[in-house]
N, C-alpha and C positions, 0 to 999 in steps of 0.2 A: 449762166451756163450750168452751174452746179445744180440748180433747181430742175432744169430740164433733164439732166443726167439722172437725178434722183427719181423723177417721175417715170422715166423710161425703165429704170431698174425695178421699181415697184410694180409697174405694169407687166414686165417680163416675169417676175416672180409669181404674180397672181395668175398669169396665163399658164405658166408651168404647173402650178398647183391645181388649176382647174383641169388640165389635161391628164395629170397623173394621179389625181385624188381618188378615182373610182377604179376598183379592181374587178368589179362584176361586169362582164362583157354582155351587153344586151343591145340588140338591134331590132328595129321594127321590121315586120314582114309586110310588104305592100300587097294589096289585093291581087297583084299580078303574079305572085308566087304560085308554084304548082299546087301546094296544099290548098291555098285559098281559092284558086280557080276551080279545083275539083269540088270543093265544098259548095261553091255557089252554083253549081250545075245541077239543078233539079231538087227534088225533095228526098228527105231521109227519114228513116224510122230507127228507133233504138231496138236492137236485138238482144242486148245484154247490158245490164247495169249491176255490177257486183259490188256491193257495199259491205266492206269488212267481212267478206266471205259469204254473204247472203245475197242471193239473186233477187233483185227487186223487180216486180212486174207492173208497178203502177204507171209506167210510161207506155203501156200497150195502147194502141189507137192514136197516138200522137204522130203528126207529120211535121217535120222540121224543115225550114228553108232558111239558108244563110244568105243574106242580102249583101250586095256590094257596099252598102253604106254602114256596115257594122251592126245591122239589126238582124236578129234571128227571130223568126216567128214559129210558134208551136200551135198547131191547130188540132183540136180534138172535138168531135161531134159538133162542128160548126162554130166553136168558140176559139177565137184567136188570142194568144198571149204573146206579147212582145218582150223580147229580151235583147241582150247585146253580146257580140262576139268579136274577138280579135285574135290574130296570130302574131307570133314573133319568134325569133331565134334567140336562145339564151345558152351560152356555152356550147355552141354547135348542136343544140337540140331544139327541134321545132316544138312550139307550145301553142295550145288553143285555150283561150280564156272564154268561159261561158258565164253569163250573168242574167238571172231572172229574179223578179221580186216576189213571186207568189209560189206557195206550195202546190203541188209537189215539185214543180220545175226548179225551184231554187236549190233542190238537192243536187242539181247538176252544176251549180256554181263552183268553179274550180279553175285552176291553172293547169290544164291537162297536158301531159306529154303525148305527142303524136307518135305512136309506135309504128303504125302502118296506115297508109292512105293510098287508095287508088280510085278508079272511077266507080267502084261498086261498094267499097267498105272503108270505114275509118275505125281503127283500133286505138283507144286512148287509155292512159294509165296515170295514176297519181304518183307512181314510183313505189307504191306500197301495196295496199290491199284493195284498192278501188280500181275497177275497170269499167270502161264505157265503150260499147261498140255500136256503130251506126251502119245501116245498110241502105243503099240507094233504092228508092221505090221505083 
C-alpha cells in the first residue's frame, strides 16, 4: 500500500510540474482561423519589404500562394520555389512564420507579427525595423 501511495504522489508531482513548468503561452492556430483562411484565398504579391530602414525591391514579380498544407509557393518568371508557412498565437498576438531555403526568398524567413490582415492586404512586422506587406493579386 505504501508503494502504491508513493507512486501516486510521484505521478501527481510530475504532472503538476509538467503543467506549471512553462510560462510562455503559445497555442497553434489551425488553418480555419481567420488569418489563415484569408491568406489561403488567392495569390499575393509583396508591396513593401523594409529591411532595417531600407526598402528592398528584389521581390518584384513574385506571386505567393499559401497552401492549406503549410506550403507556400513563390513563382517568378515561371520558376516555382517552395517554402513553408504556419500561423500561431503567442501572448495574444497572431504570428506568421515563413521559411524558404534559397536567396532572395530566405530573407523573408522570420516569425512575423501580423499587424493587419484583411481580404486584400497583410501588414507584418518583426516588432522593430523590419516590415513586410502583401497585397492580394
